[in-house]
DRENDO-1510 file (C-alpha; in Angstrom, 1 decimal, always signed):
<recs>
REC; n; res; u; v; w
REC; 1; MET; +35.2; +0.2; +6.6 .
REC; 2; ARG; +34.6; +3.6; +4.9 .
REC; 3; GLN; +35.0; +7.2; +5.8 .
REC; 4; LEU; +32.1; +9.6; +5.3 .
REC; 5; GLN; +33.3; +13.2; +5.2 .
REC; 6; ILE; +30.9; +16.1; +5.6 .
REC; 7; GLU; +32.5; +19.5; +5.0 .
REC; 8; VAL; +30.6; +22.5; +6.3 .
REC; 9; SER; +31.5; +26.0; +4.9 .
REC; 10; GLY; +30.4; +29.6; +5.4 .
REC; 11; LEU; +31.3; +29.7; +9.1 .
REC; 12; GLU; +32.9; +32.2; +11.4 .
REC; 13; PRO; +35.2; +31.2; +14.2 .
REC; 14; GLY; +33.2; +30.7; +17.4 .
REC; 15; ALA; +30.0; +29.6; +15.5 .
REC; 16; ARG; +28.2; +26.7; +17.1 .
REC; 17; LEU; +27.0; +23.7; +15.0 .
REC; 18; LEU; +24.7; +20.8; +15.9 .
REC; 19; ALA; +25.4; +17.7; +13.9 .
REC; 20; PRO; +24.0; +14.1; +13.9 .
REC; 21; ALA; +26.3; +11.6; +15.4 .
REC; 22; GLY; +24.9; +8.7; +13.4 .
REC; 23; MET; +23.0; +5.4; +14.1 .
REC; 24; CYS; +22.9; +1.7; +13.3 .
REC; 25; SER; +21.0; +0.4; +10.3 .
REC; 26; PRO; +20.7; -3.1; +8.7 .
REC; 27; GLU; +23.4; -2.0; +6.3 .
REC; 28; ASP; +26.0; -0.3; +8.4 .
REC; 29; ALA; +26.8; +1.8; +11.5 .
REC; 30; VAL; +28.7; +5.0; +12.4 .
REC; 31; SER; +31.3; +3.7; +14.8 .
REC; 32; ALA; +33.3; +6.9; +15.4 .
REC; 33; THR; +33.4; +10.5; +14.5 .
REC; 34; THR; +36.2; +13.1; +14.4 .
REC; 35; VAL; +36.1; +16.8; +13.7 .
REC; 36; THR; +38.7; +19.1; +12.1 .
REC; 37; GLY; +38.4; +22.8; +12.0 .
REC; 38; GLY; +36.5; +22.9; +15.3 .
REC; 39; ASP; +36.0; +21.2; +18.7 .
REC; 40; ILE; +33.3; +19.0; +20.0 .
REC; 41; VAL; +32.0; +20.9; +23.1 .
REC; 42; THR; +29.6; +18.2; +24.2 .
REC; 43; VAL; +27.4; +15.3; +23.1 .
REC; 44; ALA; +23.6; +15.9; +23.4 .
REC; 45; LEU; +21.0; +13.1; +23.7 .
REC; 46; GLU; +17.5; +12.9; +22.1 .
REC; 47; PRO; +16.1; +10.6; +24.8 .
REC; 48; GLU; +12.9; +9.6; +23.1 .
REC; 49; LEU; +14.7; +8.6; +19.9 .
REC; 50; GLY; +18.0; +7.2; +21.3 .
REC; 51; LEU; +20.0; +9.5; +19.0 .
REC; 52; THR; +22.9; +11.7; +19.9 .
REC; 53; ALA; +24.2; +15.0; +18.3 .
REC; 54; LEU; +27.5; +16.7; +18.4 .
REC; 55; TRP; +27.7; +20.3; +19.7 .
REC; 56; ILE; +30.6; +21.8; +17.8 .
REC; 57; GLU; +32.4; +25.1; +18.1 .
REC; 58; ALA; +34.0; +26.2; +14.8 .
REC; 59; ALA; +37.7; +27.4; +14.9 .
REC; 60; ASN; +37.8; +28.1; +11.1 .
REC; 61; GLU; +35.5; +29.0; +8.3 .
REC; 62; THR; +35.2; +25.3; +7.4 .
REC; 63; VAL; +34.5; +22.4; +9.7 .
REC; 64; THR; +34.8; +18.8; +8.5 .
REC; 65; LEU; +33.2; +15.8; +10.2 .
REC; 66; THR; +34.6; +12.4; +9.4 .
REC; 67; HIS; +32.4; +9.4; +10.3 .
REC; 68; THR; +33.8; +5.9; +10.3 .
REC; 69; ILE; +31.3; +3.6; +8.7 .
REC; 70; THR; +31.5; -0.1; +9.5 .
REC; 71; PRO; +29.3; -3.0; +8.2 .
REC; 72; ALA; +26.4; -3.8; +10.4 .
REC; 73; PRO; +26.6; -6.9; +12.6 .
REC; 74; LYS; +24.6; -9.9; +11.3 .
REC; 75; ASP; +20.9; -9.6; +11.9 .
REC; 76; GLN; +21.2; -5.9; +12.8 .
REC; 77; GLY; +17.9; -4.2; +12.2 .
REC; 78; TYR; +16.7; -0.6; +12.5 .
REC; 79; PRO; +16.4; +0.7; +16.1 .
REC; 80; GLU; +13.0; +0.0; +17.6 .
REC; 81; ALA; +12.5; +3.7; +18.0 .
REC; 82; VAL; +12.2; +4.1; +14.2 .
REC; 83; TYR; +8.8; +2.4; +14.3 .
REC; 84; THR; +7.5; +4.2; +17.5 .
REC; 85; SER; +4.6; +6.5; +16.8 .
REC; 86; ARG; +5.1; +9.9; +18.3 .
REC; 87; ILE; +2.6; +12.7; +18.6 .
REC; 88; ASN; +3.6; +15.8; +16.8 .
REC; 89; ARG; +2.5; +17.8; +13.8 .
REC; 90; TYR; +5.1; +16.1; +11.5 .
REC; 91; THR; +3.9; +12.5; +12.2 .
REC; 92; VAL; +0.1; +12.5; +13.0 .
REC; 93; ALA; -2.3; +12.3; +10.1 .
REC; 94; ALA; -5.3; +14.6; +10.0 .
REC; 95; ASP; -8.7; +13.0; +10.4 .
REC; 96; ASP; -9.5; +12.9; +6.7 .
REC; 97; LEU; -6.0; +11.4; +5.8 .
REC; 98; THR; -6.6; +8.8; +8.5 .
REC; 99; GLU; -10.0; +7.8; +7.1 .
REC; 100; ALA; -8.7; +7.7; +3.5 .
REC; 101; SER; -5.6; +5.7; +4.4 .
REC; 102; ARG; -7.6; +3.1; +6.2 .
REC; 103; THR; -10.0; +2.8; +3.3 .
REC; 104; ILE; -7.3; +2.5; +0.7 .
REC; 105; ALA; -5.4; -0.2; +2.7 .
REC; 106; ALA; -8.7; -2.2; +3.4 .
REC; 107; LYS; -9.8; -2.0; -0.3 .
REC; 108; ALA; -6.4; -3.5; -1.3 .
REC; 109; GLY; -7.0; -6.4; +1.1 .
REC; 110; GLY; -4.8; -5.2; +4.0 .
REC; 111; GLY; -1.5; -6.8; +4.8 .
REC; 112; ARG; +1.4; -6.2; +2.4 .
REC; 113; ALA; -1.1; -5.3; -0.3 .
REC; 114; GLY; -2.3; -2.4; +1.8 .
REC; 115; ILE; +1.3; -1.1; +2.2 .
REC; 116; ASP; +1.8; -1.3; -1.6 .
REC; 117; ALA; -1.5; +0.6; -2.1 .
REC; 118; LEU; -0.5; +3.4; +0.3 .
REC; 119; VAL; +2.9; +3.7; -1.3 .
REC; 120; ALA; +1.2; +4.0; -4.7 .
REC; 121; GLU; -1.2; +6.6; -3.3 .
REC; 122; ALA; +1.6; +8.8; -1.9 .
REC; 123; GLU; +3.4; +8.6; -5.2 .
REC; 124; ALA; +0.3; +9.7; -7.0 .
REC; 125; ARG; -0.2; +12.7; -4.8 .
REC; 126; PHE; +3.3; +14.4; -5.5 .
REC; 127; THR; +5.5; +15.6; -8.3 .
REC; 128; TYR; +9.2; +15.8; -7.3 .
REC; 129; ASP; +10.3; +19.3; -6.5 .
REC; 130; HIS; +11.8; +21.5; -3.8 .
REC; 131; PRO; +9.1; +24.1; -3.2 .
REC; 132; GLU; +9.7; +27.0; -0.8 .
REC; 133; ALA; +6.4; +26.3; +0.9 .
REC; 134; ARG; +5.8; +22.7; +2.1 .
REC; 135; PHE; +2.4; +21.1; +1.8 .
REC; 136; ASN; +2.1; +20.8; +5.6 .
REC; 137; ASP; +3.4; +24.3; +6.6 .
REC; 138; GLY; +1.3; +25.7; +9.4 .
REC; 139; ALA; -0.7; +22.6; +9.8 .
REC; 140; GLU; -1.1; +20.9; +13.2 .
REC; 141; ALA; -1.4; +17.4; +11.5 .
REC; 142; VAL; -0.3; +16.0; +8.1 .
REC; 143; PRO; -3.1; +17.0; +5.7 .
REC; 144; TYR; -4.9; +14.8; +3.2 .
REC; 145; LEU; -4.1; +15.5; -0.4 .
REC; 146; SER; -7.3; +14.3; -2.0 .
REC; 147; CYS; -6.8; +15.0; -5.7 .
REC; 148; GLY; -4.3; +16.3; -8.2 .
REC; 149; THR; -0.6; +16.5; -7.5 .
REC; 150; THR; +1.5; +18.6; -5.1 .
REC; 151; PRO; +5.2; +19.6; -5.5 .
REC; 152; GLY; +7.3; +18.0; -2.8 .
REC; 153; SER; +10.8; +16.8; -2.0 .
REC; 154; CYS; +11.7; +13.5; -0.4 .
REC; 155; VAL; +11.0; +15.0; +3.0 .
REC; 156; ASP; +7.5; +16.0; +2.0 .
REC; 157; ILE; +6.7; +12.7; +0.2 .
REC; 158; ASN; +7.9; +10.6; +3.1 .
REC; 159; THR; +6.2; +12.8; +5.7 .
REC; 160; TYR; +2.9; +12.0; +4.0 .
REC; 161; LEU; +3.7; +8.3; +3.5 .
REC; 162; VAL; +4.7; +7.7; +7.1 .
REC; 163; ALA; +1.6; +9.5; +8.5 .
REC; 164; SER; -0.6; +7.5; +6.1 .
REC; 165; LEU; +0.9; +4.1; +6.9 .
REC; 166; ARG; +0.7; +4.7; +10.6 .
REC; 167; ALA; -2.9; +5.9; +10.3 .
REC; 168; ALA; -3.8; +2.6; +8.7 .
REC; 169; GLY; -2.2; +0.7; +11.5 .
REC; 170; TYR; +1.2; -0.2; +9.9 .
REC; 171; GLU; +4.6; +0.0; +11.6 .
REC; 172; ALA; +6.5; +2.6; +9.6 .
REC; 173; GLY; +9.5; +4.9; +10.1 .
REC; 174; TYR; +11.3; +7.8; +8.5 .
REC; 175; VAL; +15.0; +7.4; +8.0 .
REC; 176; TYR; +17.5; +9.9; +6.7 .
REC; 177; GLY; +21.1; +10.4; +5.9 .
REC; 178; TYR; +23.0; +10.7; +2.6 .
REC; 179; PHE; +22.7; +9.1; -0.8 .
REC; 180; PHE; +25.7; +9.1; -3.1 .
REC; 181; PRO; +24.8; +8.6; -6.8 .
REC; 182; ALA; +27.2; +6.3; -8.6 .
REC; 183; GLU; +27.5; +8.8; -11.5 .
REC; 184; LYS; +28.7; +11.5; -9.1 .
REC; 185; GLY; +31.6; +9.5; -7.8 .
REC; 186; GLY; +30.6; +9.4; -4.2 .
REC; 187; VAL; +29.8; +13.2; -3.7 .
REC; 188; THR; +26.5; +14.9; -2.7 .
REC; 189; HIS; +25.5; +18.3; -1.5 .
REC; 190; ASP; +22.4; +17.5; +0.6 .
REC; 191; MET; +20.6; +14.9; +2.7 .
REC; 192; HIS; +18.2; +12.2; +1.5 .
REC; 193; CYS; +15.5; +10.3; +3.3 .
REC; 194; TRP; +13.4; +7.1; +2.8 .
REC; 195; VAL; +10.7; +5.1; +4.6 .
REC; 196; VAL; +10.9; +1.7; +6.2 .
REC; 197; THR; +8.0; -0.6; +7.0 .
REC; 198; ARG; +7.8; -3.7; +9.2 .
REC; 199; HIS; +4.9; -6.1; +8.7 .
REC; 200; ASP; +4.6; -9.8; +9.6 .
REC; 201; GLY; +8.4; -9.8; +10.3 .
REC; 202; GLU; +9.2; -8.4; +6.8 .
REC; 203; VAL; +11.2; -5.1; +6.8 .
REC; 204; LEU; +11.1; -3.2; +3.6 .
REC; 205; ASP; +12.7; +0.1; +2.5 .
REC; 206; TRP; +10.8; +2.5; +0.1 .
REC; 207; ASP; +12.3; +5.4; -1.9 .
REC; 208; ILE; +9.5; +7.1; -3.9 .
REC; 209; ALA; +11.6; +10.1; -4.7 .
REC; 210; HIS; +14.3; +8.1; -6.5 .
REC; 211; HIS; +11.7; +6.2; -8.6 .
REC; 212; MET; +10.3; +9.6; -9.6 .
REC; 213; LYS; +13.6; +11.3; -10.4 .
REC; 214; ALA; +14.9; +8.4; -12.3 .
REC; 215; GLY; +11.7; +7.6; -14.1 .
REC; 216; LEU; +11.7; +4.0; -12.8 .
REC; 217; GLY; +7.9; +3.5; -12.9 .
REC; 218; PRO; +5.8; +2.5; -9.9 .
REC; 219; THR; +7.7; +2.4; -6.6 .
REC; 220; LYS; +9.0; -1.0; -5.5 .
REC; 221; PRO; +10.8; -1.8; -2.2 .
REC; 222; GLY; +14.6; -1.6; -2.2 .
REC; 223; LEU; +17.3; +0.7; -0.8 .
REC; 224; ASN; +19.0; +1.7; -4.0 .
REC; 225; PRO; +16.6; +1.8; -7.0 .
REC; 226; ARG; +19.2; +4.3; -8.4 .
REC; 227; PRO; +22.8; +2.9; -8.4 .
REC; 228; GLY; +24.8; +4.4; -5.6 .
REC; 229; TRP; +25.5; +4.2; -1.8 .
REC; 230; ARG; +23.7; +5.5; +1.2 .
REC; 231; VAL; +24.3; +6.0; +4.9 .
REC; 232; ALA; +21.7; +6.3; +7.5 .
REC; 233; LEU; +22.5; +9.0; +10.1 .
REC; 234; GLY; +19.2; +9.3; +12.0 .
REC; 235; HIS; +15.4; +8.8; +12.0 .
REC; 236; SER; +12.0; +10.3; +12.9 .
REC; 237; MET; +10.7; +13.8; +13.0 .
REC; 238; GLY; +10.4; +16.1; +16.0 .
REC; 239; HIS; +13.8; +16.3; +17.8 .
REC; 240; THR; +14.8; +18.1; +21.0 .
REC; 241; TYR; +18.4; +18.5; +22.1 .
REC; 242; ARG; +19.6; +20.4; +25.2 .
REC; 243; MET; +23.2; +21.7; +25.4 .
REC; 244; GLY; +23.5; +23.4; +28.7 .
REC; 245; GLU; +21.2; +26.5; +28.4 .
REC; 246; THR; +20.8; +26.0; +24.7 .
REC; 247; LEU; +17.7; +24.2; +23.5 .
REC; 248; ALA; +17.3; +22.9; +19.9 .
REC; 249; GLN; +13.8; +21.9; +18.8 .
REC; 250; LEU; +14.0; +20.7; +15.3 .
REC; 251; LYS; +11.9; +19.0; +12.6 .
REC; 252; LEU; +14.9; +16.7; +12.1 .
REC; 253; LEU; +18.7; +16.8; +12.2 .
REC; 254; ALA; +20.1; +15.4; +9.0 .
REC; 255; GLU; +22.8; +17.9; +8.2 .
REC; 256; PRO; +24.9; +20.1; +10.5 .
REC; 257; MET; +22.9; +23.2; +11.5 .
REC; 258; LYS; +24.2; +26.5; +12.8 .
REC; 259; ARG; +22.7; +28.2; +15.8 .
REC; 260; GLY; +21.5; +31.6; +14.7 .
REC; 261; PRO; +19.9; +34.6; +16.5 .
REC; 262; GLY; +16.7; +34.2; +18.4 .
REC; 263; GLY; +16.9; +30.5; +18.7 .
REC; 264; THR; +16.8; +29.9; +15.0 .
REC; 265; TRP; +18.7; +27.0; +13.3 .
REC; 266; GLN; +20.2; +27.4; +9.8 .
REC; 267; LYS; +21.4; +25.0; +7.2 .
REC; 268; LEU; +24.8; +25.8; +5.6 .
REC; 269; PRO; +26.5; +24.7; +2.4 .
REC; 270; ILE; +27.9; +21.2; +2.7 .
REC; 271; ILE; +29.9; +18.8; +0.6 .
REC; 272; ALA; +29.5; +15.1; +1.6 .
REC; 273; ARG; +31.9; +12.5; +0.3 .
REC; 274; LEU; +31.8; +8.7; +0.6 .
REC; 275; PRO; +34.5; +6.9; -1.4 .
REC; 276; ALA; +33.1; +3.9; -3.3 .
REC; 277; THR; +34.2; +0.4; -2.2 .
</recs>
């Protein structure tokens, strides 16, 4: 059992936050959550995804969420909703990306070889970066990157990969939470995401961004190509939560977000800690 602490700063008393309550994964599960520096007003459900979020009112300038992390039961998998295709602009491939993905997978021979080929193709289309403008901003579907490289974060790379895999007929999902590099002693300041595939009963995790950042060469399956620890807190893109008269429609809910004016949702500075076992 471990304690994942997420400290959110830059608040004013009375501010409202929406934070992921966690999920089960093959590795572990969030079994309980407590809040200091604020109060949980209600728990909101994302019915299509089976996820819940905590609606928190800050009492101080800093709010800390403490998630109790327990080992997953034997044979625990990812929730079935991880693999469910949903129709929104973050998940559906544009026609040319669909055609290219099917061609690439078929040329590789289909099956697991097709997955490997699509992972390699996504890796070849990006350089790791955090651009202000994302490659799919303003697009109604995930666009095809036909040549050259595009700067992108783990969010961008995995958006492209999941859309590509699903377009080629594979079961694939987008999972997010936190990764704690071993060299940083169990501390991080932002979220991380990865991709899971399921084919012929084999479930594999893929982390292209870590292979890029660490110079590990072509991406191979595995949760921690970089030494460290990770916790899954949620999955999928396109979330809707209702808290009374307040409606939150979000790309994803990986870190606590503050409700701003005009229905906007803002990220805030965080420090996440997970003591090593």
